[in-house]
C-alpha positions as CSV (number, residue, x, y, z in Angstrom):
1,M,-0.4,-31.6,-20.6
2,T,2.9,-30.3,-20.9
3,T,6.3,-31.7,-19.8
4,S,9.9,-30.4,-19.7
5,A,13.3,-31.9,-19.2
6,G,13.5,-33.7,-15.8
7,Q,9.8,-33.9,-15.4
8,R,7.9,-37.2,-15.3
9,P,5.6,-37.6,-18.4
10,D,2.6,-38.4,-16.1
11,T,2.9,-35.3,-13.9
12,E,0.3,-32.7,-14.6
13,H,1.5,-29.2,-15.3
14,I,-0.6,-26.1,-14.7
15,D,0.4,-22.5,-15.4
16,V,-1.1,-21.0,-12.1
17,V,-2.2,-22.7,-9.1
18,I,-4.4,-20.8,-6.6
19,V,-4.7,-22.2,-3.2
20,G,-8.0,-21.7,-1.5
21,A,-11.5,-21.3,-2.9
22,G,-12.8,-18.7,-0.5
23,L,-13.7,-15.0,-1.2
24,S,-10.1,-14.3,-2.2
25,G,-9.5,-17.4,-4.3
26,V,-12.5,-16.9,-6.5
27,G,-11.8,-13.2,-6.9
28,A,-8.2,-14.2,-8.1
29,A,-9.5,-16.7,-10.5
30,Y,-11.9,-14.1,-12.1
31,R,-8.9,-11.6,-12.4
32,L,-6.6,-14.4,-13.8
33,Q,-9.0,-15.6,-16.5
34,T,-9.9,-12.1,-17.5
35,E,-6.5,-10.5,-17.6
36,C,-4.4,-13.5,-18.5
37,P,-6.7,-15.5,-20.6
38,G,-4.1,-17.7,-22.3
39,R,-2.9,-19.0,-18.9
40,S,-4.2,-22.4,-17.4
41,Y,-5.1,-22.5,-13.8
42,A,-6.6,-24.6,-11.0
43,I,-7.8,-23.7,-7.6
44,L,-7.0,-26.3,-4.8
45,E,-9.4,-26.4,-2.0
46,A,-8.7,-28.6,1.0
47,R,-12.4,-28.6,2.1
48,A,-15.4,-30.3,0.3
49,S,-16.9,-26.9,-0.8
50,L,-16.1,-23.3,-1.7
51,G,-16.6,-20.3,0.4
52,G,-13.5,-20.4,2.8
53,T,-14.4,-18.6,6.1
54,W,-18.1,-18.2,5.1
55,D,-18.5,-21.9,4.7
56,L,-16.4,-23.0,7.6
57,F,-17.9,-20.9,10.4
58,R,-21.3,-21.8,11.3
59,Y,-21.9,-20.4,14.8
60,P,-25.1,-18.4,15.5
61,G,-25.3,-15.0,14.0
62,I,-22.1,-15.2,11.8
63,R,-21.7,-12.1,9.8
64,S,-19.3,-9.7,8.2
65,D,-18.3,-6.6,10.2
66,S,-17.4,-4.9,6.8
67,D,-20.1,-3.6,4.4
68,M,-20.7,-5.8,1.4
69,F,-20.1,-3.0,-1.0
70,T,-16.4,-3.1,-0.2
71,L,-16.2,-6.6,0.8
72,G,-17.9,-7.8,-2.4
73,Y,-16.2,-7.8,-5.7
74,P,-15.9,-4.8,-7.8
75,F,-17.0,-6.7,-10.8
76,K,-20.1,-8.4,-9.2
77,P,-22.5,-5.8,-7.8
78,W,-24.0,-6.4,-4.4
79,R,-27.8,-6.6,-4.8
80,D,-28.9,-7.8,-1.4
81,A,-30.8,-5.3,1.0
82,K,-28.5,-5.4,3.9
83,S,-25.2,-3.7,3.8
84,I,-23.9,-5.8,6.7
85,A,-24.6,-9.4,5.6
86,D,-25.0,-12.7,7.4
87,G,-22.7,-15.6,6.6
88,P,-25.2,-17.7,4.5
89,T,-25.8,-14.6,2.3
90,I,-22.3,-14.0,1.7
91,L,-21.6,-17.7,0.9
92,R,-24.4,-17.6,-1.6
93,Y,-22.8,-14.5,-3.2
94,I,-19.5,-16.2,-3.5
95,K,-21.1,-19.4,-5.1
96,E,-23.1,-17.2,-7.6
97,T,-19.9,-15.5,-8.5
98,A,-18.1,-18.8,-9.1
99,A,-21.0,-20.2,-11.2
100,E,-21.6,-17.1,-13.2
101,F,-18.0,-16.8,-14.4
102,G,-17.2,-20.5,-14.8
103,I,-14.8,-20.4,-12.0
104,D,-16.4,-23.4,-10.2
105,R,-15.2,-25.6,-13.0
106,H,-11.5,-25.1,-12.1
107,I,-12.0,-25.9,-8.4
108,R,-10.5,-29.2,-7.1
109,Y,-12.1,-30.1,-3.8
110,R,-10.6,-32.1,-0.9
111,T,-7.1,-31.3,-2.2
112,K,-4.6,-30.2,0.2
113,V,-1.1,-28.8,-0.6
114,L,1.3,-30.7,1.6
115,S,4.5,-29.2,0.2
116,A,5.7,-26.7,-2.4
117,D,9.2,-27.0,-3.7
118,W,10.7,-24.6,-6.2
119,S,13.3,-25.9,-8.7
120,T,15.8,-23.2,-9.6
121,R,17.0,-25.5,-12.6
122,E,13.6,-25.8,-14.1
123,A,12.0,-22.6,-12.8
124,R,8.8,-24.2,-11.6
125,W,7.0,-25.3,-8.5
126,T,6.4,-29.0,-7.7
127,L,3.5,-29.3,-5.4
128,T,2.7,-32.5,-3.3
129,L,-1.0,-32.9,-2.9
130,E,-3.2,-35.1,-0.8
131,R,-6.8,-35.7,-2.1
132,T,-9.4,-37.3,0.0
133,D,-11.8,-39.7,-1.8
134,E,-15.3,-38.6,-1.3
135,A,-16.7,-42.1,-1.3
136,T,-14.0,-44.1,0.6
137,G,-12.4,-41.4,2.7
138,E,-9.0,-42.7,1.5
139,A,-6.2,-40.1,1.2
140,V,-4.3,-40.3,-2.1
141,R,-1.1,-38.3,-2.8
142,S,0.0,-37.0,-6.2
143,T,2.2,-34.2,-7.6
144,V,1.6,-31.3,-10.0
145,T,3.8,-28.8,-11.3
146,C,3.0,-25.1,-11.9
147,D,4.8,-22.0,-13.1
148,F,3.4,-19.6,-10.5
149,L,1.9,-20.3,-7.0
150,Y,-0.6,-17.9,-5.5
151,S,-1.7,-18.5,-2.0
152,C,-5.3,-17.2,-1.3
153,A,-5.8,-19.2,2.0
154,G,-5.5,-16.2,4.2
155,Y,-3.5,-16.2,7.4
156,Y,-5.6,-18.1,10.0
157,D,-5.2,-21.7,11.0
158,Y,-8.7,-23.2,10.1
159,D,-7.8,-26.5,11.7
160,K,-7.5,-25.3,15.3
161,G,-8.3,-22.0,17.2
162,H,-6.6,-20.3,20.1
163,A,-7.4,-22.4,23.2
164,P,-6.2,-20.9,26.4
165,D,-5.2,-23.3,29.3
166,F,-8.2,-22.6,31.6
167,P,-7.6,-24.0,35.1
168,G,-10.2,-26.4,36.4
169,L,-11.8,-26.9,33.0
170,D,-12.2,-30.7,33.5
171,S,-14.4,-30.2,36.5
172,F,-17.0,-28.2,34.6
173,T,-20.1,-30.2,34.1
174,G,-21.7,-28.2,31.2
175,T,-20.8,-28.0,27.6
176,V,-17.7,-26.2,26.1
177,V,-17.6,-25.3,22.5
178,H,-15.4,-23.0,20.3
179,P,-17.1,-21.0,17.7
180,Q,-14.7,-22.4,15.1
181,F,-16.1,-25.8,15.5
182,W,-19.7,-25.2,16.3
183,P,-21.8,-28.3,16.8
184,E,-24.8,-28.5,14.5
185,D,-26.8,-30.3,17.3
186,L,-26.1,-27.8,20.1
187,D,-29.2,-26.8,21.8
188,Y,-28.9,-23.9,24.2
189,A,-32.6,-22.8,24.3
190,G,-33.4,-21.8,27.9
191,K,-29.9,-22.4,29.1
192,R,-27.3,-20.3,30.8
193,V,-24.6,-19.3,28.4
194,V,-21.3,-17.5,29.1
195,V,-19.3,-16.3,26.0
196,I,-15.6,-15.8,26.9
197,G,-14.1,-13.0,24.8
198,S,-14.7,-9.5,23.6
199,G,-13.8,-9.5,19.9
200,A,-15.8,-9.7,16.7
201,T,-17.1,-13.2,17.4
202,A,-18.2,-12.6,20.7
203,V,-20.1,-9.5,20.1
204,T,-21.8,-11.4,17.2
205,L,-22.6,-14.4,19.3
206,V,-24.2,-12.6,22.3
207,P,-27.0,-10.8,20.6
208,A,-27.6,-13.8,18.4
209,M,-28.0,-16.3,21.2
210,A,-29.8,-13.9,23.6
211,G,-33.1,-14.6,22.0
212,R,-33.1,-18.3,22.8
213,A,-30.9,-18.7,25.9
214,E,-32.2,-17.9,29.4
215,R,-29.3,-15.6,29.9
216,V,-26.0,-14.8,27.9
217,T,-23.0,-13.4,29.6
218,M,-20.1,-11.9,27.8
219,L,-17.1,-12.3,30.0
220,Q,-14.2,-10.3,29.0
221,R,-10.8,-9.5,30.6
222,T,-10.6,-6.1,29.3
223,P,-13.0,-4.0,27.0
224,T,-12.9,-3.6,23.4
225,W,-13.7,-0.6,21.2
226,I,-17.3,-1.2,19.7
227,S,-19.1,0.9,17.3
228,A,-22.7,0.6,16.2
229,V,-23.2,0.8,12.4
230,P,-26.4,0.6,10.3
231,G,-27.3,-2.9,9.0
232,R,-28.8,-1.2,6.0
233,D,-27.2,1.6,4.0
234,K,-30.1,4.2,3.3
235,I,-27.9,6.3,1.0
236,A,-27.0,3.0,-0.9
237,D,-30.7,2.1,-1.3
238,K,-31.4,5.5,-2.8
239,V,-28.3,5.3,-5.3
240,R,-29.4,1.7,-6.3
241,S,-32.9,2.8,-7.1
242,A,-31.7,5.7,-9.3
243,L,-28.7,4.1,-11.2
244,P,-27.8,1.0,-13.0
245,A,-26.6,-1.8,-10.8
246,G,-22.9,-1.7,-11.8
247,V,-22.7,2.3,-11.7
248,A,-24.6,2.1,-8.3
249,H,-22.2,-0.6,-6.9
250,R,-19.1,1.6,-7.9
251,A,-20.6,4.7,-6.4
252,V,-21.6,3.4,-3.0
253,R,-18.3,1.4,-2.9
254,T,-16.3,4.7,-3.3
255,K,-18.4,6.3,-0.7
256,N,-17.8,3.7,1.8
257,I,-14.1,3.3,1.1
258,L,-13.6,7.1,1.6
259,F,-15.7,7.0,4.8
260,G,-13.7,4.1,6.2
261,I,-10.3,5.5,5.4
262,G,-11.5,9.0,6.7
263,F,-12.6,7.4,10.1
264,Y,-9.5,5.3,10.5
265,Q,-7.2,8.4,9.9
266,F,-9.4,10.3,12.4
267,C,-8.9,7.7,15.1
268,R,-5.1,7.4,14.4
269,R,-4.5,11.2,14.3
270,R,-6.8,12.5,16.9
271,P,-7.1,9.5,19.3
272,Q,-8.5,11.3,22.3
273,A,-11.2,12.8,20.1
274,A,-12.0,9.5,18.7
275,R,-12.3,8.0,22.3
276,K,-14.7,10.8,23.4
277,L,-16.8,10.3,20.2
278,L,-17.2,6.5,20.5
279,T,-17.8,6.8,24.2
280,R,-20.6,9.3,23.7
281,L,-22.2,7.2,21.0
282,N,-22.1,4.1,23.0
283,T,-23.6,5.9,26.0
284,R,-26.4,7.1,23.8
285,M,-27.1,3.7,22.8
286,L,-26.9,2.0,26.2
287,K,-28.0,5.0,28.2
288,D,-25.8,3.8,31.2
289,E,-22.6,5.9,31.6
290,Q,-21.2,3.7,34.3
291,A,-21.7,0.6,32.2
292,V,-19.8,2.3,29.3
293,R,-16.9,3.2,31.6
294,D,-16.7,-0.3,33.0
295,H,-17.2,-2.5,30.1
296,F,-16.8,-0.4,26.8
297,T,-13.9,1.9,27.4
298,P,-10.6,0.2,26.7
299,S,-7.2,1.4,27.9
300,Y,-5.8,1.5,24.3
301,N,-6.8,3.9,21.6
302,P,-9.3,3.2,18.9
303,W,-7.6,1.1,16.0
304,D,-4.6,0.1,18.1
305,Q,-6.7,-3.0,17.7
306,R,-9.3,-3.7,15.3
307,L,-12.5,-1.9,16.0
308,C,-15.6,-4.2,16.3
309,A,-18.7,-3.2,14.5
310,V,-22.3,-4.0,15.8
311,P,-24.9,-3.8,13.1
312,D,-28.0,-2.0,14.2
313,A,-26.6,-1.7,17.6
314,D,-27.9,-5.3,18.4
315,L,-25.5,-5.9,21.2
316,F,-26.5,-2.8,23.1
317,K,-30.2,-3.5,22.5
318,A,-29.7,-7.2,24.0
319,L,-28.0,-5.6,27.0
320,K,-30.8,-2.9,27.5
321,Q,-33.5,-5.4,27.3
322,G,-31.8,-7.5,29.9
323,R,-31.4,-10.5,27.6
324,A,-27.5,-10.3,27.9
325,E,-24.9,-8.9,30.3
326,V,-21.4,-8.0,30.2
327,V,-18.8,-8.9,33.0
328,T,-15.3,-7.6,33.0
329,D,-13.2,-9.8,35.2
330,H,-10.4,-12.4,35.1
331,I,-11.2,-16.2,35.3
332,D,-9.9,-17.7,38.5
333,T,-10.9,-21.3,37.7
334,F,-13.7,-23.4,36.2
335,V,-15.9,-25.0,38.8
336,P,-18.6,-27.8,38.3
337,E,-21.4,-25.3,37.9
338,G,-19.6,-22.7,35.9
339,I,-16.7,-20.2,36.2
340,R,-15.4,-18.6,39.5
341,L,-13.8,-15.2,38.8
342,K,-10.8,-13.4,40.5
343,S,-13.4,-11.2,42.3
344,G,-14.9,-14.4,43.7
345,K,-18.2,-14.2,41.9
346,V,-19.3,-17.4,40.2
347,L,-20.9,-17.3,36.8
348,E,-23.2,-20.3,36.6
349,A,-23.4,-21.7,33.0
350,D,-24.7,-24.6,31.1
351,V,-22.8,-23.7,27.9
352,V,-19.5,-22.0,27.8
353,V,-18.3,-20.6,24.4
354,T,-14.6,-19.9,24.2
355,A,-14.5,-17.1,21.7
356,T,-10.9,-16.6,22.4
357,G,-9.7,-15.9,19.1
358,L,-7.9,-17.6,16.1
359,Q,-4.4,-18.7,15.5
360,L,-2.3,-17.3,12.6
361,L,-0.8,-19.6,10.1
362,A,1.2,-18.3,7.2
363,F,0.0,-19.2,3.7
364,G,-2.5,-21.7,4.9
365,G,0.2,-24.0,6.2
366,I,2.3,-24.2,3.0
367,A,6.0,-23.8,3.9
368,P,7.7,-23.1,0.6
369,Q,11.1,-24.7,-0.2
370,I,13.9,-23.7,-2.7
371,D,15.5,-26.6,-4.3
372,G,14.6,-28.7,-1.3
373,R,15.6,-26.3,1.4
374,P,12.9,-24.6,3.6
375,V,12.6,-20.9,3.4
376,E,13.1,-18.9,6.6
377,L,9.9,-16.8,6.2
378,S,10.9,-14.5,9.1
379,R,14.0,-13.4,7.2
380,Q,12.0,-12.4,4.1
381,F,10.3,-9.1,3.2
382,V,7.0,-8.6,1.5
383,W,6.7,-6.5,-1.5
384,R,3.4,-4.6,-2.3
385,G,1.8,-6.9,0.3
386,A,1.8,-9.5,-2.4
387,M,5.2,-11.2,-3.4
388,M,8.2,-12.1,-1.1
389,T,11.9,-11.9,-1.3
390,G,13.7,-15.2,-1.6
391,V,10.8,-17.0,-3.2
392,P,10.3,-16.8,-7.1
393,N,6.9,-16.8,-8.8
394,F,5.1,-16.9,-5.4
395,A,2.3,-14.5,-4.3
396,V,0.2,-14.2,-1.2
397,C,-3.0,-12.6,-0.5
398,I,-3.2,-10.4,2.6
399,G,-6.2,-8.2,3.3
400,Y,-6.3,-5.0,5.2
401,T,-6.7,-5.0,9.0
402,N,-8.6,-1.7,9.1
403,A,-11.0,-2.1,6.0
404,S,-12.6,-4.9,3.9
405,W,-10.2,-7.8,3.0
406,T,-11.4,-7.8,-0.6
407,L,-10.1,-4.3,-1.3
408,R,-6.5,-5.4,-0.9
409,A,-7.3,-8.8,-2.1
410,D,-8.4,-7.7,-5.6
411,L,-5.6,-5.3,-6.0
412,T,-3.1,-8.0,-5.2
413,S,-4.8,-10.3,-7.9
414,R,-4.5,-7.7,-10.5
415,L,-0.8,-7.1,-9.5
416,V,-0.3,-10.9,-9.9
417,C,-1.8,-10.6,-13.4
418,K,0.3,-7.7,-14.2
419,V,3.6,-9.6,-13.2
420,L,2.5,-12.7,-15.2
421,N,2.0,-10.5,-18.4
422,F,5.3,-8.7,-17.7
423,M,7.1,-12.1,-17.7
424,D,5.4,-13.2,-20.9
425,R,6.2,-10.0,-22.7
426,N,9.9,-10.2,-21.7
427,D,10.3,-14.1,-21.9
428,Y,11.0,-14.4,-18.3
429,A,10.7,-17.9,-16.6
430,A,10.9,-16.4,-13.1
431,V,11.0,-13.2,-11.1
432,V,11.6,-12.5,-7.4
433,P,11.4,-8.9,-5.7
434,E,14.6,-7.5,-4.4
435,P,15.1,-4.2,-2.4
436,G,17.7,-1.8,-3.8
437,R,19.1,-1.1,-0.3
438,P,18.6,-2.6,3.2
439,L,15.3,-2.4,4.9
440,A,14.4,-1.9,8.5
441,E,12.0,-4.7,9.5
442,R,8.7,-4.2,11.0
443,P,6.0,-6.9,11.8
444,L,3.8,-7.9,8.7
445,L,0.6,-7.1,10.7
446,D,1.0,-3.9,12.7
447,L,-1.8,-4.6,15.3
448,A,-1.5,-4.9,19.1
449,A,-4.1,-7.7,19.1
450,G,-3.2,-10.9,21.0
451,Y,-3.8,-13.2,18.1
452,V,-1.3,-11.2,16.1
453,K,1.4,-10.9,18.8
454,R,1.2,-14.8,19.5
455,S,2.3,-15.8,16.0
456,I,3.6,-12.9,14.0
457,D,7.3,-13.7,14.5
458,A,6.8,-16.8,12.1
459,F,5.7,-14.6,9.2
460,P,7.8,-12.5,6.7
461,R,8.3,-8.9,7.5
462,Q,7.3,-5.6,6.1
463,G,10.0,-2.9,5.4
464,D,10.0,0.8,6.3
465,R,9.5,2.4,3.0
466,G,7.8,2.5,-0.4
467,P,6.5,-0.8,-1.8
468,W,8.0,-2.8,1.0
469,K,5.7,-1.1,3.5
470,V,2.3,-2.8,3.9
471,R,0.1,0.4,4.0
472,Q,-3.3,0.4,5.5
473,N,-4.8,2.9,2.9
474,Y,-6.6,1.5,-0.1
475,V,-6.7,4.9,-1.9
476,L,-2.8,5.1,-1.9
477,D,-2.4,1.6,-2.8
478,A,-5.1,1.8,-5.6
479,A,-3.2,4.8,-7.0
480,T,0.2,3.1,-7.0
481,T,0.0,-0.7,-7.2
482,M,-0.9,-1.0,-10.8
483,R,1.5,1.9,-11.9
484,T,4.5,0.2,-10.2
485,N,7.6,-0.2,-12.4
486,L,8.3,-3.8,-12.2
487,R,11.8,-3.5,-13.8
488,R,12.9,-1.6,-10.7
489,T,12.3,-4.3,-8.2
490,L,11.7,-7.7,-9.9
491,K,14.9,-9.7,-10.3
492,P,14.3,-11.8,-13.5
493,T,15.4,-15.2,-14.7
494,P,15.4,-15.3,-18.5
495,R,13.5,-18.3,-20.0
496,A,16.4,-18.9,-22.5
497,A,18.8,-19.3,-19.7
498,V,16.6,-22.0,-18.0
499,R,16.4,-23.9,-21.4
500,R,20.1,-23.8,-21.7
501,G,20.6,-24.8,-18.0
502,E,22.8,-21.8,-17.4
503,R,23.6,-20.4,-14.1
504,V,21.5,-17.2,-13.7
505,P,23.5,-14.2,-12.5
506,G,22.7,-13.5,-8.8
507,R,21.4,-17.0,-8.1
508,E,22.5,-17.7,-4.4
509,P,23.5,-21.3,-3.8
510,E,22.7,-20.9,-0.1
511,H,19.4,-19.2,-0.7
512,A,20.1,-16.2,1.3
513,P,17.0,-14.0,1.4
514,A,16.9,-11.5,-1.5
515,G,16.4,-8.6,1.0
516,A,19.6,-9.4,2.8
517,P,21.4,-6.1,3.6
518,G,24.0,-4.9,1.3
519,Q,23.3,-6.9,-1.8
520,D,24.4,-5.4,-5.1
521,R,21.6,-4.6,-7.6
522,A,23.7,-3.6,-10.5
523,H,23.4,-7.0,-12.2
524,T,19.8,-7.0,-11.8
525,R,19.4,-3.6,-13.5
526,A,21.4,-5.0,-16.4
527,E,19.3,-8.1,-16.7
528,A,16.0,-6.1,-16.6
529,A,17.5,-3.8,-19.3
530,K,18.1,-6.5,-21.8
């Protein structure tokens, strides 16, 4: 246990704190203990178990819509037969990784970060924590300090989902559930089910529930682009049978990365051709041109919003077999027996599933403060998709919207380690990214999806160029992220200046965002050259 001037002797100090023990947090811990072995770390997890999304969501059929060769870790070969895996299998993979590399010994469960305050004078974070006692349920508060804070909690609000105000909902006599809070004892066998929504959750639920329910109806306001993908990768099977596990994993991972980027670029550069391709493939699967026109041909172009993948065409199979149906209409009101639509039709239902999306929440709800003052996140810019102007020694894990989350998550964790080692070599107590000239701001997530539009204004921004632009291209990021010249962008605070209590050049007493237009960078270059 280490202490410094102004710190209470009983306050625990940790070099690096990782928030969140999900797929990203476990991956971050592996990189940290591998590339920065001299640093202590702890993972703070608000829930009682690891796994994040894959432990929280328990609705029928939960799965990834990304292949596991790219969603999995580059250092932990995916050995399961299916390329598109279900939630329990992914959770088991995360747990195996944590146990294999001793990461599970660093996780502190039932520990929520209530606040995070950076002290400029001491160049460290003070975290206020709330830990729930497993036996008594009593919440106990404590504080720890750390040199570096890394948020791997994603950008969704896991305490509440998006819940539209449906008229007449109180009059409905059936059961209403949200996928995010699926009741363990819900019995829908032989019942009429309506799933409201058309995103990834809805297209997963419909075929999964269709086998037991009397009838499952997917009710959507507008269509979503959907593509059938193989649940099992035959090429991967051949490669894995011929090569050692690690080599095979890297080869298949590379193949899938290149295919994913190629298809995304095709959709963005030739949207009309992409529309025709997806429409033709879906018609071949469903064998009903009119149904495809009515329910699977959106007005927007592919990848204006995230494309939904259905493994082994399970959604189309359920529709063809008559076990499920799709209705495209707007809700007028709930009625006792179900839902009345704008068209006048009534969908009778015993169970209504509101797969209406998630809410965004920056940094898992952590609102960083600098010397007791809240940081205006919307005035900050994100550098390399990882660190943020105005907030020293702080990083966030933000995955791709057009590819597997883990691809960027792992790059970000490696960049964090590079920054930490850079600080050690130069005896810096703190660093914060700063642009050399004004940036034109853009939304952090450049998607037209409703869940993004509802909350994105509360997030920091991306810029219009270079490392301040959050690119959706893993190949470009992989080629440049680890080669970035940290001295050109990171504004340092020398450790000696902190020890002497000196005022570091460039420190702003009003905590203006480091990305504010017109800031002079001459002093930063001078400091970096020392």
